[in-house]
C-alpha positions in Angstrom: 0.0 0.0 0.0 2.8 2.6 0.7 3.9 2.2 -2.9 0.6 3.1 -4.4 0.8 6.2 -6.6 -2.3 8.2 -7.5 -2.2 10.2 -10.7 -4.7 13.1 -10.9 -5.7 14.2 -14.3 -5.1 17.9 -15.1 -8.1 19.9 -13.8 -9.7 22.5 -16.0 -9.4 26.1 -14.8 -12.7 26.1 -12.9 -11.9 22.8 -11.2 -8.4 24.1 -10.3 -10.0 27.2 -8.8 -12.4 25.0 -6.7 -9.6 22.7 -5.6 -7.7 25.8 -4.2 -10.7 27.3 -2.4 -10.3 27.7 1.4 -13.6 29.5 2.3 -15.8 28.0 5.0 -18.6 27.5 2.5 -17.9 26.9 -1.2 -20.5 26.6 -3.9 -19.3 24.9 -7.1 -21.3 24.3 -10.4 -24.4 26.1 -11.4 -25.0 24.1 -14.6 -25.0 20.5 -15.9 -21.7 18.9 -17.0 -19.4 21.2 -15.0 -17.2 18.4 -13.7 -18.7 18.6 -10.1 -18.4 14.9 -9.1 -14.8 14.8 -10.3 -14.0 17.8 -8.1 -15.7 16.2 -5.1 -13.8 12.9 -5.4 -10.4 14.4 -5.9 -10.7 17.2 -3.4 -11.8 14.7 -0.7 -8.8 12.4 -1.6 -6.3 15.3 -1.6 -7.5 16.5 1.8 -7.3 13.0 3.3 -3.7 12.6 2.1 -2.6 16.0 3.3 -4.2 16.0 6.8 -3.7 12.8 8.8 -6.8 11.8 10.8 -9.2 14.1 9.0 -12.9 13.0 8.7 -14.6 13.7 5.4 -18.3 13.2 4.6 -19.8 12.9 1.1 -23.6 12.9 0.7 -26.1 12.5 -2.0 -29.9 12.2 -2.0 -29.9 8.4 -2.3 -27.5 5.6 -1.7 -27.7 4.5 -5.4 -26.5 8.0 -6.4 -23.7 7.7 -3.9 -22.6 4.4 -5.2 -22.7 5.3 -8.9 -21.1 8.7 -8.6 -18.6 8.3 -5.8 -18.2 4.9 -4.1 -17.6 2.8 -7.2 -15.2 5.3 -8.9 -13.3 5.7 -5.6 -13.0 2.0 -5.1 -11.2 1.8 -8.5 -9.1 4.9 -7.8 -8.1 4.1 -4.2 -7.4 0.3 -4.6 -4.1 -0.2 -2.8 -4.2 3.2 -1.3 -7.2 3.0 1.1 -9.4 0.2 2.4 -13.2 0.4 1.9 -15.5 -1.1 4.5 -18.7 -1.9 2.8 -20.7 -2.2 6.0 -19.7 1.2 7.4 -19.5 2.8 3.9 -16.1 4.3 4.8 -12.7 4.5 3.1 -9.9 4.2 5.7 -6.5 5.7 4.8 -3.3 4.5 6.3 -2.7 7.9 8.0 -6.1 7.7 9.9 -8.1 9.9 7.6 -11.5 8.6 6.4 -14.1 9.3 3.8 -17.6 8.5 4.9 -20.8 8.4 2.8 -24.3 9.3 3.7 -27.6 9.9 2.1 -30.7 11.9 3.0 -34.0 11.3 1.2 -36.3 12.4 4.1 -36.4 13.7 7.6 -36.1 10.2 9.0 -32.6 9.9 7.4 -31.2 12.7 9.5 -30.9 10.4 12.5 -27.7 8.8 11.1 -26.0 12.2 11.5 -27.0 12.8 15.1 -23.9 13.2 17.3 -21.5 12.7 14.4 -18.6 15.0 13.8 -16.8 15.7 10.5 -14.1 18.1 9.4 -15.2 18.4 5.8 -18.6 17.9 4.2 -19.2 17.6 0.5 -23.0 18.0 -0.3 -23.1 16.7 -3.9 -26.1 18.0 -5.8 -27.0 19.9 -2.7 -29.9 21.7 -4.4 -31.9 18.4 -4.1 -31.8 18.6 -0.3 -34.3 20.4 1.8 -32.9 23.5 3.5 -33.4 22.1 7.0 -31.5 19.0 6.1 -28.6 21.1 4.9 -28.4 23.1 8.1 -28.8 20.1 10.3 -26.0 18.1 8.6 -23.8 21.2 8.5 -24.0 21.4 12.3 -22.0 18.1 12.2 -19.0 20.0 10.7 -17.3 20.7 14.0 -14.6 19.6 16.3 -11.9 20.8 18.6 -9.0 19.7 16.5 -6.9 22.0 14.3 -8.2 20.6 11.0 -9.9 23.1 8.6 -13.7 23.0 8.8 -15.3 23.4 5.4 -18.5 22.7 3.5 -18.6 22.3 -0.2 -21.8 22.4 -2.1 -22.1 21.2 -5.7 -25.3 22.3 -7.3 -27.4 23.3 -10.3 -30.3 25.8 -10.4 -33.6 24.2 -9.3 -34.5 21.8 -6.6 -36.0 22.3 -3.1 -33.0 24.5 -2.0 -32.8 26.7 -5.1 -33.9 29.8 -3.2 -31.5 29.1 -0.3 -28.4 28.8 -2.5 -29.5 31.6 -4.8 -29.7 33.9 -1.7 -26.2 32.8 -0.5 -24.1 32.5 -3.6 -25.9 34.5 -6.3 -27.7 37.4 -4.6 -25.3 37.3 -1.6 -28.1 38.3 0.8 -27.0 37.2 4.3 -28.8 37.0 7.6 -27.1 38.5 10.7 -25.8 35.0 11.7 -24.1 34.6 8.3 -20.8 36.2 7.4 -20.3 37.2 3.7 -16.5 36.5 3.9 -17.3 32.8 4.6 -18.9 32.2 1.2 -17.5 31.8 -2.3 -19.1 30.6 -5.5 -17.5 29.2 -8.6 -19.7 29.1 -11.7 -18.8 26.1 -13.8 -20.6 25.4 -17.1 -20.3 22.3 -19.3 -18.1 24.3 -21.7 -15.6 24.6 -18.8 -15.4 20.8 -18.7 -12.9 20.3 -21.6 -12.6 16.6 -21.0 -16.4 16.2 -21.4 -16.5 18.4 -24.5 -13.7 16.2 -26.1 -15.1 12.8 -25.2 -18.8 13.6 -25.6 -19.4 16.7 -27.8 -23.0 15.7 -28.3 -23.7 16.4 -24.7 -23.9 20.1 -25.5 -26.4 19.4 -28.3 -28.5 17.4 -25.9 -28.7 20.4 -23.5 -29.5 22.8 -26.4 -32.6 20.7 -27.2 -34.1 21.1 -23.7 -37.2 23.2 -23.1 -36.3 26.9 -22.8 -36.4 27.2 -19.0 -34.5 24.0 -18.4 -31.9 24.9 -21.1 -31.3 28.3 -19.5 -30.8 26.7 -16.1 -28.7 23.7 -17.1 -26.8 25.0 -20.0 -26.4 28.7 -19.3 -26.4 28.4 -15.5 -29.3 30.9 -15.1 -30.5 31.1 -11.5 -33.5 33.3 -12.2 -35.3 30.4 -14.1 -35.7 26.7 -13.6 -38.0 23.9 -14.7 -41.1 23.4 -12.6 -41.2 27.1 -11.6 -44.9 28.1 -11.3 -44.4 31.8 -11.7 -41.9 31.7 -14.5 -43.4 34.9 -15.8 -42.1 36.8 -12.8 -38.9 38.9 -13.4 -36.6 40.6 -10.9 -34.1 42.7 -12.9 -32.4 45.4 -10.9 -31.0 47.1 -14.0 -34.7 48.0 -14.8 -35.9 49.0 -11.3 -36.1 52.6 -12.3 -37.6 52.4 -15.8 -40.0 49.6 -14.9 -39.5 47.7 -18.2 -39.1 43.9 -18.3 -39.1 43.7 -14.5 -41.8 43.4 -11.8 -39.6 44.6 -9.0 -39.1 48.3 -9.0 -37.8 51.2 -6.9 -40.3 52.6 -4.4 -42.0 56.0 -5.1 -44.3 58.3 -3.3 -48.0 57.2 -3.7 -50.4 59.8 -5.0 -53.1 60.6 -2.5 -55.9 59.8 -5.0 -54.8 56.2 -5.7 -56.9 53.4 -4.3 -55.4 51.3 -1.4 -56.0 47.6 -0.8 -55.0 45.1 1.8 -54.7 41.4 1.1 -54.3 38.8 3.9 -53.6 35.1 4.5 -53.7 33.8 8.1 -51.0 31.6 9.6 -49.8 30.6 13.0 -47.5 27.6 12.8 -46.9 28.7 9.2 -46.4 32.4 8.3 -49.2 34.9 7.9 -49.0 37.3 5.1 -50.4 40.8 4.7 -49.8 42.9 1.6 -50.8 46.5 0.9 -51.5 47.6 -2.7 -51.8 50.9 -4.5 -53.8 51.0 -7.8 -53.2 53.8 -10.2 -55.6 55.4 -12.7 -55.0 52.7 -15.3 -55.6 49.8 -13.0 -52.0 48.9 -12.5 -51.4 47.4 -9.1 -48.3 48.2 -7.0 -47.4 46.1 -3.9 -46.1 48.9 -1.7 -45.7 47.3 1.7 -46.0 43.9 3.4 -46.0 42.3 6.8 -44.8 38.7 6.8 -45.0 36.6 9.9 -42.0 34.4 9.4 -39.0 33.5 11.5 -35.5 33.3 10.2 -36.4 29.8 9.1 -38.3 29.8 5.8 -42.0 28.7 6.0 -41.9 28.8 9.9 -44.5 31.1 11.5 -43.8 33.5 14.3 -46.9 32.2 16.1 -48.5 35.5 16.8 -52.0 35.5 18.2 -54.7 37.2 16.0 -54.7 40.1 18.5 -50.9 40.6 18.0 -51.2 40.4 14.2 -54.1 42.9 13.8 -52.7 45.2 16.4 -49.5 45.5 14.4 -51.5 45.9 11.1 -53.6 48.7 12.7 -50.4 50.4 13.9 -48.9 50.3 10.4 -52.1 51.7 8.9 -52.3 54.6 11.3 -48.6 55.5 11.2 -47.3 54.9 7.7 -47.7 58.0 5.5 -48.9 55.9 2.5 -51.7 54.4 4.6 -52.6 56.8 7.3 -56.1 58.3 6.9 -56.8 56.2 3.8 -59.9 54.1 3.1 -58.4 50.7 2.8 -60.3 47.8 1.2 -59.3 44.5 2.8 -59.6 41.1 1.1 -58.9 37.8 2.9 -59.3 34.1 2.8 -63.0 33.3 3.7 -61.7 30.8 6.2 -61.0 33.6 8.7 -64.8 34.0 9.2 -65.0 30.5 10.7 -66.3 31.0 14.3 -66.8 27.3 15.3 -64.3 27.5 18.2 -65.2 31.0 19.4 -64.5 34.5 18.0 -63.4 34.3 14.4 -60.2 35.7 13.1 -62.2 38.2 11.1 -64.0 39.4 14.3 -60.7 39.8 16.0 -59.5 41.9 13.1 -62.6 44.1 13.3 -62.0 44.8 17.0 -58.8 46.4 15.9 -60.6 48.3 13.2 -59.0 46.1 10.5 -61.8 45.1 8.1 -62.0 42.6 5.4 -64.4 41.2 2.9 -64.2 37.5 1.9 -62.0 37.0 -1.1 -62.8 34.6 -4.0 -60.6 31.7 -3.1 -61.0 29.6 -6.3 -57.5 28.4 -6.9 -57.1 27.9 -10.7 -59.0 31.1 -11.8 -57.0 33.0 -9.1 -53.6 31.8 -10.4 -54.6 32.8 -13.9 -55.5 36.3 -12.7 -52.0 36.5 -11.2 -50.5 35.4 -14.5 -52.6 37.9 -16.4 -51.3 40.7 -14.3 -47.7 39.5 -14.5 -47.9 39.4 -18.3 -45.9 42.1 -20.1 -46.7 44.0 -23.2 -44.2 44.2 -26.1 -42.6 47.2 -24.5 -42.0 45.4 -21.2 -44.8 46.9 -19.0 -47.0 44.8 -16.8 -50.1 45.3 -14.7 -48.5 44.3 -11.4 -45.3 45.7 -9.8 -43.6 45.1 -6.5 -41.6 47.6 -4.5 -38.2 46.2 -3.8 -38.8 46.5 0.0 -41.4 43.7 -0.3 -38.8 41.0 0.3 -41.2 38.1 1.2 -42.9 38.4 -2.2 -39.6 38.6 -4.0 -38.2 35.6 -2.1 -41.1 33.2 -2.1 -43.0 33.8 -5.4 -40.2 32.6 -7.7 -39.7 29.4 -5.6 -43.2 28.0 -5.9 -43.5 24.9 -8.1 -46.2 23.1 -9.9 -48.2 20.5 -8.0 -47.2 17.1 -9.3 -50.8 15.9 -9.1 -52.4 19.0 -10.7 -50.3 20.7 -13.4 -52.5 23.9 -13.1 -52.0 24.4 -9.4 -49.3 25.4 -7.0 -47.6 22.7 -4.8 -49.0 23.6 -1.4 -46.0 22.1 0.3 -44.1 25.2 -0.8 -44.1 28.6 1.0 -47.3 29.8 -0.7 -48.7 32.3 1.8 -47.7 35.4 0.0 -49.0 33.9 -3.3 -52.4 33.1 -1.7 -53.1 36.6 -0.5 -51.8 37.9 -3.9 -54.4 35.6 -5.5 -57.2 37.0 -3.3 -56.2 40.5 -4.3 -56.1 39.8 -8.0 -59.5 38.0 -7.9 -60.9 41.2 -6.3 -59.9 43.1 -9.5 -60.1 40.6 -12.3 -58.9 41.5 -15.8 -59.3 39.8 -19.1 -56.4 38.3 -21.0 -55.7 37.8 -24.7 -53.0 35.8 -26.3 -50.4 37.4 -28.4 -46.8 36.3 -29.3 -44.1 38.5 -27.9 -40.6 38.4 -26.4 -39.6 39.7 -22.9 -36.8 41.8 -24.2 -34.1 39.2 -23.4 -34.9 36.0 -25.3 -37.3 34.4 -27.8 -40.0 33.6 -25.3 -43.0 31.3 -26.2 -46.5 32.6 -26.5 -47.5 34.9 -23.7 -50.8 36.4 -22.4 -51.7 40.0 -22.9 -54.2 42.3 -21.3 -57.4 43.0 -23.3 -57.0 46.8 -23.4 -56.5 49.1 -26.4 -53.1 49.9 -27.6 -53.5 53.6 -27.0 -54.2 52.8 -23.3 -51.0 50.8 -23.0 -49.1 53.8 -24.3 -51.0 56.1 -21.9 -49.9 53.9 -19.0 -46.4 54.9 -19.7 -47.3 58.5 -18.9 -48.1 57.8 -15.3 -47.6 60.4 -12.5 -44.1 61.3 -11.9 -42.3 59.2 -9.3 -40.0 60.4 -6.6 -37.5 57.6 -5.8 -37.1 56.9 -2.1 -35.0 54.6 0.0 -36.2 51.4 1.5 
């Protein structure tokens, strides 16, 4: 065994960059065919050879994926250099270092990591893990020794943790508990994988044949689109925040006193509640200007406020904020809040705080279509629904919602759909008619899109809206 020589093929420039990374958290990939599994195997081996006694963990969603992508190739690579224990699923190196393998396909699989300690964790195809799985397993990267503690994520756009990784590595929006200097991301496309391009040039052609959204995610590494995205017609483009073209997120501006104000609401206790305030201009364009979202730092976890706490806060906002104070606000909410079987209904509690609602139309499929109709853009890039950039819950959760696997016209209710629900109630309170017309979105050759059934001259008039004074968040 001491005479075994390992010969590492020459890495491509992106793989070399990833191999040299020393940040606490490293994201690598962002598209299909970027050589991610090769990086995981060789980085793990190099670390084990360099640091005697180090403990490395490699995970995938299932054991079969682990075996095909890592265990079998490493058995061939490390024959004579490390011993593999099939029962423990661990490679043992002569210097005391180990590579362990684990999978996580559900909450029940987290038990295998309880009490475990590792120095290095490779979460391969990490986007397929739930966010809470990632944070719980990462808590095992610890120890009192002097070995470096690092977590490497290989990932593509899409999957249950798409929003989590987009926030960390693409948008670089961090919570107070996270430190920007700990995070580094290396974008690797299939064109960076020179070995793949030489051995399998048709792989590029197979990606080019994919449907537009999947092609943009897997071939181009686009994080603003991915297959299965319910609101794929929602765009957040900071370069257009001021001109409001080809984006739904815009800079805030002062609301004219004569615009109508609406409030939409979805109740939640264990899950987040969501309240959004809307201003509607003279042309019927809706602007989400403010929101109150009852979520902890953990996505889709409610703050568990009582109805009195919720509506006391809403009342305070509506009496103190300059855009709402003194306004007649029309409230729309889920009809379920009028249920009084267990005592005072949520709607009655709201009324005690002078927060009034009318029952919204909660039909799901027509409601989602109304949201799509408002998100639709005309050929010049203007829509009938905008979101001020301070409405972070909308901006975070709406793009992450996926189609229900059992009903292709509905949202998967396992997702964080509370903002979407109250947006749906609002849109159903002011329904508009669509019409179909081919167009692009200003960036690519998009398929057929829905347009608003309003005369052309009115669309042009909508561009001549009252002047806006840009303000801070």
